[in-house]
C-alpha positions in Angstrom: 9.9 2.3 -13.5 7.3 4.6 -11.9 7.4 8.4 -11.4 5.6 10.3 -8.7 3.9 13.3 -10.4 2.9 15.2 -7.2 3.7 15.3 -3.5 1.9 15.4 -0.2 3.5 17.0 2.8 2.2 16.2 6.3 2.2 19.3 8.4 -0.8 19.3 10.7 0.7 18.3 14.0 1.3 20.4 17.1 5.0 19.7 17.6 4.6 19.3 21.3 8.2 18.2 21.9 9.5 21.4 20.3 7.8 23.7 22.9 8.1 26.5 23.9 9.0 27.4 20.3 5.9 25.7 18.8 3.5 27.5 21.1 3.9 30.4 18.6 4.6 28.7 15.3 3.9 25.3 13.7 6.9 23.0 13.8 7.3 22.7 9.9 7.6 26.5 9.8 10.5 26.7 12.3 13.6 28.0 10.6 16.7 26.0 10.8 19.8 28.0 9.9 17.6 30.5 8.2 15.2 28.4 6.3 11.9 26.9 7.4 11.9 23.1 7.5 9.0 22.8 5.1 10.6 25.2 2.6 13.6 22.9 2.4 11.2 20.2 1.3 9.3 22.4 -1.2 12.5 23.7 -2.7 13.8 20.2 -2.9 10.7 19.0 -4.6 10.9 21.8 -7.1 14.5 20.8 -7.9 13.2 17.4 -8.8 10.5 18.9 -11.1 7.6 18.2 -8.7 5.5 21.4 -8.4 2.0 20.1 -7.6 2.1 19.9 -3.8 -0.6 19.3 -1.3 0.1 20.3 2.3 -2.0 18.9 5.1 -2.4 21.5 7.8 -4.2 21.8 11.1 -2.4 23.4 14.0 -2.2 27.2 13.4 -3.2 26.5 9.8 -3.4 30.2 8.9 0.3 30.5 9.2 0.9 28.3 6.2 -1.1 30.6 3.8 2.0 32.5 2.7 3.3 29.4 1.0 0.5 29.4 -1.5 1.5 32.9 -2.5 5.3 32.3 -2.5 5.2 29.0 -4.4 3.0 28.1 -7.3 0.8 25.0 -7.4 0.6 24.5 -3.6 -2.8 23.5 -2.2 -3.5 23.5 1.6 -5.8 20.7 2.8 -7.2 21.0 6.3 -7.3 18.3 8.9 -9.8 19.5 11.5 -9.0 16.5 13.8 -5.3 17.1 14.2 -5.6 17.7 17.9 -7.7 14.6 18.9 -6.7 12.0 16.3 -3.4 10.5 15.1 -1.9 11.3 11.7 -4.2 8.7 10.1 -6.7 11.6 10.1 -4.3 13.7 8.0 -3.8 11.0 5.4 -7.6 10.5 5.3 -8.0 14.2 4.6 -5.8 14.0 1.5 -6.6 10.4 0.5 -7.8 11.3 -3.0 -4.3 12.3 -3.9 -2.4 9.2 -2.6 -2.1 7.4 -6.0 1.1 8.4 -7.9 2.3 10.6 -4.9 5.4 11.1 -2.9 4.7 11.5 0.8 7.0 13.6 2.9 6.8 14.4 6.7 6.8 18.2 7.0 9.0 18.4 10.1 12.2 17.5 8.4 15.2 19.3 6.9 16.4 18.2 3.5 20.2 18.2 3.2 20.4 16.2 -0.1 17.6 17.0 -2.6 18.3 13.7 -4.4 16.3 12.0 -1.6 13.2 13.5 -3.3 13.9 11.9 -6.6 10.4 11.0 -7.9 11.5 7.8 -9.8 11.0 4.4 -8.1 10.8 0.7 -9.0 8.5 -0.3 -6.1 6.1 1.6 -3.9 7.8 2.0 -0.6 10.1 4.2 1.5 13.4 6.0 1.3 15.7 4.2 3.7 19.2 4.1 5.0 21.0 1.0 6.2 22.2 1.3 9.8 24.6 -1.2 11.2 24.2 0.2 14.6 21.0 -0.1 16.5 18.7 2.9 16.4 15.3 3.5 17.9 13.4 4.3 14.7 11.1 2.6 12.2 13.3 -0.2 10.8 12.4 -2.3 7.8 13.5 -5.9 7.4 13.9 -7.0 3.8 13.7 -10.4 2.1 16.1 -11.7 -0.5 14.3 -9.8 -3.2 14.4 -6.5 -1.4 10.8 -6.5 -0.3 9.8 -5.3 3.1 8.8 -8.4 5.1 8.7 -6.8 8.5 8.9 -3.5 10.3 10.4 -3.1 13.8 9.3 0.1 15.5 11.6 1.9 17.9 13.3 -1.1 19.5 17.0 -0.1 19.1 17.5 -2.4 16.1 19.9 -2.5 13.1 18.5 -2.6 9.6 16.9 -0.2 7.1 15.9 3.0 8.8 12.8 4.5 7.1 13.4 8.2 6.5 10.0 9.9 6.3 9.7 9.9 2.4 7.6 7.3 0.6 6.3 6.8 -3.0 3.1 5.2 -4.2 2.2 4.0 -7.7 -1.3 4.1 -9.0 -2.2 0.5 -8.0 -0.7 0.6 -4.5 -1.8 4.2 -3.8 -5.4 3.2 -4.7 -5.1 0.2 -2.4 -3.8 2.3 0.4 -6.7 4.8 -0.1 -9.3 2.0 0.2 -7.6 0.5 3.3 -7.5 3.9 4.8 -11.2 4.5 4.2 -12.0 1.1 5.8 -9.9 1.7 8.9 -11.1 5.3 9.3 -14.8 5.1 8.3 -15.8 1.5 9.3 -13.4 0.6 12.1 -13.2 4.1 13.5 -9.5 3.6 13.9 -8.5 7.2 14.8 -5.4 6.4 16.9 -3.1 4.9 14.4 -0.2 6.2 12.4 -1.1 6.0 8.7 2.1 4.1 8.1 0.8 1.2 10.2 -1.5 0.3 7.4 1.0 -0.6 4.7 3.8 -1.6 7.1 1.9 -3.6 9.7 -1.8 -4.2 9.2 -1.9 -4.9 5.5 1.7 -5.5 4.7 1.0 -8.8 2.9 -1.2 -7.0 0.4 1.9 -5.1 -0.9 5.4 -5.7 -2.2 7.0 -2.6 -0.8 10.6 -1.9 -1.3 13.2 0.7 -0.2 14.9 3.4 -2.2 18.4 3.6 -0.8 19.6 6.9 0.8 21.9 8.1 3.5 20.5 8.9 6.9 22.4 12.3 6.6 20.3 13.2 3.5 17.4 14.3 5.7 16.9 15.2 9.3 13.9 15.0 11.6 14.4 17.3 14.6 12.7 15.6 17.5 13.1 18.2 20.3 14.0 21.7 21.1 17.3 20.5 22.4 18.0 18.8 19.1 17.2 22.1 17.4 19.6 24.0 19.6 22.4 21.6 18.7 21.8 22.0 15.0 21.1 25.8 15.1 22.9 27.3 18.1 21.0 30.6 17.6 18.1 29.0 19.5 20.2 28.5 22.7 19.2 32.0 23.8 15.5 31.6 22.8 13.2 33.0 25.4 15.9 34.8 27.5 14.8 38.1 28.8 11.0 37.4 28.2 
């Protein structure tokens, strides 16, 4: 059994699909029913006794500063390339902290804090089994529960990856080294960081899934989605 002793929250992106709201505020700081998305993550991590948290920021980075004053043990790490490179650049910025970490996408709302449980048997992802086809990142498992394939946004059934992953010392160190090679040597600036363990170098890992429910956590993809979840936004911008 392994235990993640710190967390990394990815929060550097521009949240283009949430405009016009994100013209004024980074997507992770958007409040959903009264609480900023990223604060549901921070509070959830604290409930699981994880206080050392690194937040990768970029777009409107100064607006995250209050979090370091409100919550102890938070460190902001800047990604200066958030606008021109994919999120591999965010993971590169925080690569020294990957071993023994839990990774969480910052533009999600936590509904069940148990999804942030730091214990795990294999490095890998929180996932929910979906019988119906969904257009998400879907893991295919072998008989031993190891991820043998990943199908990306093709309306498939299977294990939906939920934006939370955990990495032990060995696998986290391996991921750091692969990240440095892709970023520094190959100049691969256009990839998602998850492509490395799930696609490019999958055979170098034995990744598993930590079972959860898809309702435990919610990624809000668009302003329309936000309005459906928090009706107060339906009148946003009226009268301006």
